[in-house]
N, C-alpha and C positions, 0 to 999 in steps of 0.2 A: 490379226483376226479378231473381230468383235466377239465379245462373250455372249452367253445366252441372255444375261441380264440386259445387255445393250439391244439385242434383237427384240426382247419383250417390251422394252421401253419404246422402241420405234413403232412396233405394232400397236401398242396402246395409244401412242400419239396420233398415228394415222387414223385409227378408229374414232378418236375424238374429233378429228377434223372431218371425217366422213359424216358423223352425226350432224355437224354444223352445216355442211353442204346439202345434206338431205333436207334439213329443216328449211334452209333458204330456198331450195327448189319447191317445196310444198307451199311456202308463203308466196313465192312468185307465181306459182300456178293458180292460186286462189285470186291474187290480184289481177292476173292476166285475164281471167274470165270476165271480171267486171270492166276492165279497161277495154277489152275487145268489144263488149256490148256497147260501151260508150262510143267507140269509133264507128261501129256499124250504124248506130243510131244517128250520129252526127253527119255522116257522109251525104245522105239524101237532102238534109237541110242546106248544106253548103252547095250542092248541085242546084237545088231550087233557087237559091239566092243568085247564083251565077246566071241562071236562065231569066230570072226577074230583072237582073241588071241589064242583060242583053235587050230585053223587051223595052225597058224604060229608056235605055240609051238610044235605041232605034226610034222611039217616039219623040225623043228630045233632039234628034239629029237636026242640024241646021240652026239651032238656037245658039247665038253667040255667047250667052251666059254659061253654057255648058263647058265650052273650051276655056273659060276663065276660072273654073273651079280650081282651088289650090292643089287638090290631090290628083288633078289630071295634067298639071303643067309638065311639059317635056323640057328637060334641061340637059346640057352637056354634062356627062358624068365626070366630075372632078373629085367629089366627096361622096362616099356611099356608106350606108349603115347595114350591117349584117346582124339580124336577130338570130342568134345561135341557140338552138334548143338542144340541150344535152342533159345528162343525168347528174345528180348530186353525189352518187356513190359509184364505186367501181364494181368489180366482180361480175361484170356483165359481158364477158367475152370482148369482141371487137366493136361493141356498140358505140362507145365514146370515141374511139380512135377513127372509126369510119366517118362520123360527122365532122370531127375536128380536121382530119386530113382532107376530106372532101371540100370543106369550106376554105381551107388554106390553099388548095390547088386552084379553086375558082378565083381566089383573089390574086394568086400569082399569074394567072392568065390575063389579068387586067392590070398591067404594071403602071399605067398612068393614073390610076384612081387611088385616092387616099381612103382607106377603109377604117371604120370604127366598128366595135363589137358591142352589141346589147346582149349580154349573156343571160340566158335562162338556164341555170344549172351550174354547179361548181366546176365540173370537169372541163367544160368548154372555157369558162373564165380562167382557170388556172393554166390551161394549155396556151391560150393566146396572150395572157399576161406575161408568161415566161418568154415569149417571143417578141415582146415589145409593142404589142398592139394597144391602142387606146380603148379602154373599157368604159363605155358611157353608162352602163347600168349593170347591176348585179342582182339577179332575182333567183331565189332558192326555194326549195320545197314545193315546186309546182307539181312534180310528178307523184308526190306522196298522196295528195288529195287535190286534183285539179279544181280550181275555182274560177268561174267565168269572170268574176269581178276583178281578180288579180290580173288575169290575162287582158281584160279590157283596158285596165290602167296602163299596161305596157303599150297596147295598140294606140291609145290616145297620145301617149308620149311621143312615139315615133311619128305618128301622123302630124302632130304639132311641129315637130322638128322639120319635117319635110315641107309643110305649108309655110314655115318661116324661112325656108331657103337655106337651112343649116346643112342639109344633105341633099344630094341630087337624085338619089335612088335608095330604096330600101329593099333588101333581100331577106328571105326567110330560109334558114338552113336547118334541116331536121331529118330524122329517119322515119320513113313511111312504113307502116305495118302492112306486110303482105301476107305472111303466115307465121306460124310459130318458129319455123326454121329460116325464114327470109325476112330481112328488113332492108329497105332500099333507101339510100341517101338521096335527098331531093334539095335542090336550090331553086327557089321560086322568087320572082320579082313581084312584090306587092304594091310598091309605089314607084312611079306613078301607076295608078290603077289601070291595068290593061282591060279596056272595055271590050267585051266579046263582040265579034262581028257576025254578020249573017242576016241582019235585018230583023224586023219584028215578026215573030212567029204567031202572035195572037194580038188582035186589036182590042185592047182594054180601054175602058172609059175611066179616066183618072179623075179623082176628086180634086187632087192638087195638080198644078201644072207639072208636066213631066220633068222639067229641069229642076224644080224644087224637090220633087221626089227623088230624083237621081242624086241631088246633093245630100240628102239624108241617108241614102243607101250606101254611098261611098265609104264613109267612116265605119259603118256596120260591116261592110265587106272586109275591111282590114282586120276588124276584131274577129270575125268568123274565121278568116284564114289563119290567124295566129292561134285561135282557140283550137281549131282542127289540128294544127301542127303539134300542139301540146298533147292532145289526145293520142295522136298517131305515135308521137315519141314515147309517151308513157306506156302504151301497149307494146311497142317495140322493145323498150327497156326491160319490161317484165319477161317478155318472150326470150330475149337474149340472155337474161340472168338465169331463167329456168333451164335453158339449154346448156349454159356454161356450168351450172351447178350439177346437172345430170352427168355431164362429161367428167366433172371433178369427182363425183361419187363413184363412177365406174373406174376411173383411174386409181382411186384409193383402194378399191377392191383388188385391182391387179397388183398394186404395191403390197398389200397385205398378203396376198397369195405368194408373191415372189419372196418376201422377207420370211414368211413362215417356212417355205421350202428351204431357204438358206439356214434358218435356225434348226430345222430338223436334221439337216446334213451335219451341222456342227455338233448337235447333240448326239447323233449316231456315231460320229467320229470319236467323240469323247467317251461314249460307252464302250466302243470297240477298243479304244486305247486302254481303258480300265480293265477290260476282260483280258487283254493281252498281258497286262502287268500282273494280274492275279495268276494267270496260267504260268507266266514265266517265273513268278515267285514260288509257285507250287513245284515246278519242275526243278528249281534250284535246291529245294529241300530234299529231293530224292537222292 
């Protein structure tokens, strides 16, 4: 039976842990607000770019130079690259395991393709490195303060590898932010660029030829898709960590109450035993 000192030590230890989880929850809540604002602000821009791409692609339809663009070349998938966006830290519930296992399941469903990993985040890098995958890039600290320049450098790297024929497809794996309680895994193919269909919705007058304009938009499309995935993943990470730390704080409260009850029972039994000893000693003196 643990002593009263053991119970007090455990209660003090759980209280110290609870203070840490509460502090982490508050930090994640503050970061989530800013990350959510960035996601909401970025979604309309990405949607507008897709619509513009559809219009320009429709205007350039029939031009042979469009089909010759390196980022539009369709090839048989023998080698593919997965840009995996994960977190650099844990303590975020199932956030990292969802994206890692989702990407792994996707790759297992394509057994004839040799996959490489461009890791954005430590957790994804470590997960696939332990499983023997080739890690072509290791990018960290993107979620702390997302920077478009860093993301654009990764996008240019993967675009150059695809244009050079080193890989036949590029996929983007990340957690999409739905709400504070919900983050959804997404696997999106970004290369070759999937041109939207549906024809031209607006007849624009282009200063540049439509095929040249399309050629300048395609690399920007890859950059924006990767940038949006980083913003979505960052918001999802803070939401998952806030939820996990809230659950940990509530669990700590339950543990403190349970251990306190056990301690009081032990203390009550000790007091009762001492009283019985005193009464028995007094009775023996009579």
